[in-house]
C-alpha positions in Angstrom: 40.3 -7.7 -66.0 36.7 -8.7 -66.1 34.2 -6.7 -68.1 31.0 -5.7 -66.3 27.6 -5.3 -67.9 26.1 -6.7 -71.1 28.0 -7.9 -74.2 28.0 -6.4 -77.6 26.0 -8.4 -80.2 26.7 -8.4 -83.9 25.0 -9.9 -87.0 26.1 -9.9 -90.6 24.1 -10.1 -93.7 24.7 -9.9 -97.5 22.8 -7.2 -99.3 23.6 -8.0 -103.0 27.3 -7.5 -103.2 27.7 -5.7 -99.9 28.4 -7.1 -96.5 26.5 -5.3 -93.7 27.6 -5.9 -90.1 25.2 -4.5 -87.5 26.5 -4.2 -83.9 24.5 -3.3 -80.8 26.6 -1.8 -78.0 24.7 -1.8 -74.7 25.5 0.9 -72.1 23.9 2.2 -69.0 22.4 5.6 -68.9 24.2 7.5 -66.2 21.1 9.6 -65.3 18.5 6.9 -65.1 20.5 3.7 -64.7 18.6 2.0 -67.5 20.3 -0.1 -70.2 20.3 1.4 -73.7 21.9 0.1 -76.8 23.7 2.0 -79.5 23.4 0.5 -83.0 26.3 0.8 -85.5 26.2 -0.6 -89.0 29.3 -1.1 -91.1 28.8 -1.9 -94.8 31.7 -3.1 -96.9 32.0 -3.6 -100.7 34.4 -3.5 -103.5 34.1 -0.9 -106.4 35.5 -2.1 -109.7 38.7 -0.6 -111.0 37.9 2.3 -113.3 41.2 4.3 -113.1 44.8 3.8 -112.2 46.2 1.9 -110.5 43.5 -0.4 -112.0 42.8 -2.2 -108.8 39.4 -2.4 -107.0 38.6 0.0 -104.2 37.3 -1.1 -100.8 34.5 1.1 -99.4 33.6 1.0 -95.7 30.5 2.9 -94.7 29.8 3.3 -91.0 26.3 4.5 -89.9 25.8 5.4 -86.2 22.2 5.6 -84.9 21.4 8.8 -83.1 21.0 8.4 -79.3 19.0 10.3 -76.8 17.6 12.6 -79.4 20.9 12.8 -81.4 21.3 12.7 -85.1 22.2 9.7 -87.3 25.7 10.0 -88.7 27.3 8.3 -91.7 31.0 8.2 -92.6 32.5 6.7 -95.7 36.1 5.6 -96.0 37.7 4.6 -99.3 40.7 2.4 -99.4 42.8 2.2 -102.6 45.9 0.1 -103.1 48.7 2.2 -104.5 51.4 1.4 -107.0 53.9 -1.3 -106.2 
């Protein structure tokens, strides 16, 4: 299958100890036919181990830009490695 339309573009930068990946997803507005892009930023970092199981925790924070008058939204997911 071939994809139609424009391609997604991503850039990555380090902000101190955090990796920030910003992606722009182009899509066509169904009402006007104009191309608009949705911006999503994922920031990843490790938190030091401060409690059992004494392993660092991976934090992934995803921020979605509000589109067409919508609100900005941010989700944070925490990954912890359990006991072996």
